[in-house]
C-alpha positions as CSV (number, residue, x, y, z in Angstrom):
1,X,6.1,4.6,21.3
2,X,6.2,6.0,17.8
3,X,7.4,3.9,14.6
4,X,10.1,5.6,13.1
5,X,9.6,5.1,9.1
6,X,12.6,8.3,8.4
7,X,14.9,5.0,7.1
8,X,12.7,3.3,5.3
9,X,13.7,2.5,1.6
10,X,11.5,5.1,-0.8
11,X,12.2,4.3,-4.2
12,X,11.7,0.8,-6.1
13,X,15.2,0.4,-6.0
14,X,15.6,0.0,-2.7
15,X,13.4,-2.8,-2.4
16,X,16.0,-5.4,-1.6
17,X,16.4,-3.6,1.6
18,X,12.9,-4.9,2.8
19,X,13.3,-8.3,3.0
20,X,15.5,-7.1,6.1
21,X,13.0,-4.6,8.2
22,X,11.5,-6.6,10.7
23,X,7.1,-7.0,10.7
24,X,6.4,-3.5,12.9
25,X,8.6,-1.8,9.6
26,X,6.7,-3.9,7.1
27,X,3.5,-2.4,8.7
28,X,4.5,1.3,7.9
29,X,5.8,0.8,4.9
30,X,5.2,3.1,1.9
31,X,6.9,5.4,-0.4
32,X,6.0,8.6,-0.9
33,X,4.5,8.7,-4.5
34,X,1.7,7.6,-6.8
35,X,-0.3,4.7,-5.9
36,X,1.1,1.3,-7.3
37,X,1.8,-2.2,-5.5
38,X,4.4,-4.7,-5.8
39,X,5.0,-8.2,-5.4
40,X,8.3,-9.6,-4.4
41,X,8.3,-13.2,-2.7
42,X,4.4,-12.7,-2.5
43,X,4.4,-9.8,-0.2
44,X,2.9,-6.6,-1.7
45,X,4.9,-3.7,-1.4
46,X,3.1,0.1,-2.1
47,X,4.0,3.0,-3.1
48,X,1.5,5.5,-2.2
49,X,1.6,9.3,-2.0
50,X,-1.6,8.6,0.9
51,X,1.2,5.8,3.2
52,X,-1.2,3.1,2.5
53,X,0.4,-0.1,4.6
54,X,0.5,-3.5,4.6
55,X,-2.6,-3.6,6.4
56,X,-4.4,-1.7,3.8
57,X,-3.3,-3.7,1.2
58,X,-4.3,-6.9,2.8
59,X,-7.9,-5.7,3.2
60,X,-8.6,-4.3,0.5
61,X,-7.4,-8.1,-1.2
62,X,-9.8,-9.6,1.2
63,X,-13.2,-7.1,0.3
64,X,-11.6,-7.7,-3.7
65,X,-11.5,-11.1,-2.9
66,X,-14.8,-11.6,-1.3
67,X,-16.6,-9.8,-3.6
68,X,-15.0,-11.7,-6.4
69,X,-16.5,-14.8,-5.3
70,X,-19.8,-13.6,-4.1
71,X,-20.9,-10.3,-4.5
72,X,-22.9,-8.7,-2.2
73,X,-24.6,-5.1,-2.3
74,X,-23.8,-5.7,2.2
75,X,-21.5,-6.5,4.8
76,X,-19.6,-8.7,5.0
77,X,-19.4,-10.1,8.8
78,X,-16.6,-12.8,9.9
79,X,-17.7,-15.8,11.6
80,X,-15.7,-17.3,14.0
81,X,-14.9,-21.2,12.9
82,X,-12.0,-23.1,13.5
83,X,-11.0,-25.8,11.1
84,X,-6.5,-26.7,10.1
85,X,-8.0,-25.8,6.2
86,X,-10.0,-22.9,7.7
87,X,-8.6,-19.4,8.4
88,X,-11.6,-16.8,7.3
89,X,-14.8,-16.7,6.9
90,X,-17.5,-14.4,6.8
91,X,-21.3,-14.3,5.7
92,X,-23.5,-11.8,3.9
93,X,-27.0,-12.0,3.1
94,X,-26.4,-14.1,0.0
95,X,-24.3,-17.0,1.2
96,X,-20.9,-17.5,3.5
97,X,-16.8,-16.6,2.0
98,X,-14.8,-19.4,3.2
99,X,-10.8,-18.8,2.7
100,X,-9.4,-21.9,2.5
101,X,-5.3,-22.6,2.8
102,X,-4.5,-26.1,1.5
103,X,-1.6,-27.9,0.1
104,X,-0.8,-27.7,-3.6
105,X,1.9,-29.1,-5.4
106,X,4.1,-26.9,-5.2
107,X,3.1,-24.8,-2.0
108,X,0.8,-23.9,-0.3
109,X,-2.3,-22.4,-2.0
110,X,-4.7,-19.5,-0.2
111,X,-8.2,-19.2,-1.9
112,X,-11.5,-17.4,-1.1
113,X,-14.7,-19.2,-1.9
114,X,-18.3,-18.2,-2.3
115,X,-21.3,-20.3,-1.2
116,X,-24.2,-19.5,-1.6
117,X,-26.9,-19.8,0.5
118,X,-28.3,-23.0,-0.8
119,X,-25.0,-24.4,-0.8
120,X,-23.7,-24.0,-4.5
121,X,-20.4,-22.2,-5.1
122,X,-20.1,-18.7,-6.4
123,X,-16.8,-18.3,-6.8
124,X,-13.2,-19.2,-6.5
125,X,-10.7,-16.9,-6.4
126,X,-6.7,-18.2,-5.6
127,X,-5.2,-15.3,-3.3
128,X,-1.6,-16.7,-3.4
129,X,0.4,-19.8,-4.8
130,X,3.3,-20.8,-5.8
131,X,3.0,-23.1,-8.4
132,X,4.5,-23.8,-11.3
133,X,4.5,-21.3,-14.1
134,X,2.0,-22.8,-17.1
135,X,0.6,-26.2,-14.8
136,X,-0.3,-25.6,-11.9
137,X,0.0,-21.5,-11.6
138,X,-2.9,-21.6,-14.8
139,X,-5.4,-22.3,-11.5
140,X,-5.3,-18.4,-11.2
141,X,-6.7,-18.5,-14.7
142,X,-10.9,-17.0,-15.0
143,X,-11.6,-19.8,-17.6
144,X,-10.8,-22.7,-15.3
145,X,-12.2,-21.9,-11.9
146,X,-15.4,-20.8,-14.0
147,X,-16.4,-24.5,-14.0
148,X,-16.3,-24.3,-10.2
149,X,-19.5,-22.3,-10.8
150,X,-22.6,-24.0,-9.8
151,X,-20.7,-26.8,-8.5
152,X,-21.9,-28.1,-5.4
153,X,-21.4,-30.9,-2.3
154,X,-20.1,-33.9,-4.1
155,X,-17.5,-32.2,-6.6
156,X,-14.7,-34.6,-8.1
157,X,-12.2,-34.3,-10.7
158,X,-13.7,-35.2,-14.1
159,X,-10.6,-38.4,-14.1
160,X,-12.8,-39.3,-10.8
161,X,-15.9,-39.6,-12.3
162,X,-16.7,-35.7,-11.7
163,X,-17.5,-33.1,-13.4
164,X,-14.2,-30.9,-13.0
165,X,-11.7,-30.7,-15.5
166,X,-8.0,-31.2,-14.4
167,X,-5.3,-28.5,-15.1
168,X,-2.9,-30.4,-18.0
169,X,-0.2,-31.5,-16.0
170,X,-1.3,-30.2,-12.2
171,X,-4.0,-33.0,-10.8
172,X,-2.3,-32.4,-7.5
173,X,-2.7,-28.9,-8.1
174,X,-6.6,-29.4,-9.7
175,X,-7.6,-31.7,-6.6
176,X,-6.6,-29.8,-4.2
177,X,-9.1,-27.0,-5.3
178,X,-11.5,-29.8,-5.2
179,X,-10.9,-30.3,-1.6
180,X,-11.1,-26.7,-1.0
181,X,-14.3,-26.3,-2.4
182,X,-15.4,-29.5,-1.2
183,X,-14.0,-27.8,2.6
184,X,-15.7,-24.1,2.1
185,X,-19.1,-25.7,1.0
186,X,-19.2,-27.8,4.4
187,X,-18.0,-24.7,6.7
188,X,-21.3,-23.4,4.9
189,X,-23.4,-24.7,5.6
190,X,-22.1,-25.8,9.5
191,X,-21.6,-21.9,10.1
192,X,-25.5,-21.2,8.3
């Protein structure tokens, strides 16, 4: 049956009402004005003249994260892989992108991690988190994430004899991201 969208909120002032929508209604949610993206409680809300849906926004966000962590001129091909922390795996000519979900200090962290064909990290993107502002939330800063590029198996925090500097006041978050990177390296090796 056709989905009804007439009753959906049409302005940013009505975003509060969106929390009460069903999953099916959220898939169709859109505004009929110029494109803008809002986030509330980790859920994207879209204002668009073209009516982009959640699936459109999620696909664009995923593609951007993949390209950030492992730039490719070709396609990212999904790979079937089963692991408690791995939510998605995609291969391209340059290597593998692994999406990892892992427990941080205050929340689950969702990351995309690029691993080249030699098992070396090419980039880390924090897709979603609920870590403490000013502490674990600093894991989203490009300068801090840059230290993972070029790292390979055996990665560890400097406090444990490794080369990765922990975020001040956020050792648990830092360790979670180190662990996520090791999961990504191992996953990339397993999928070849």
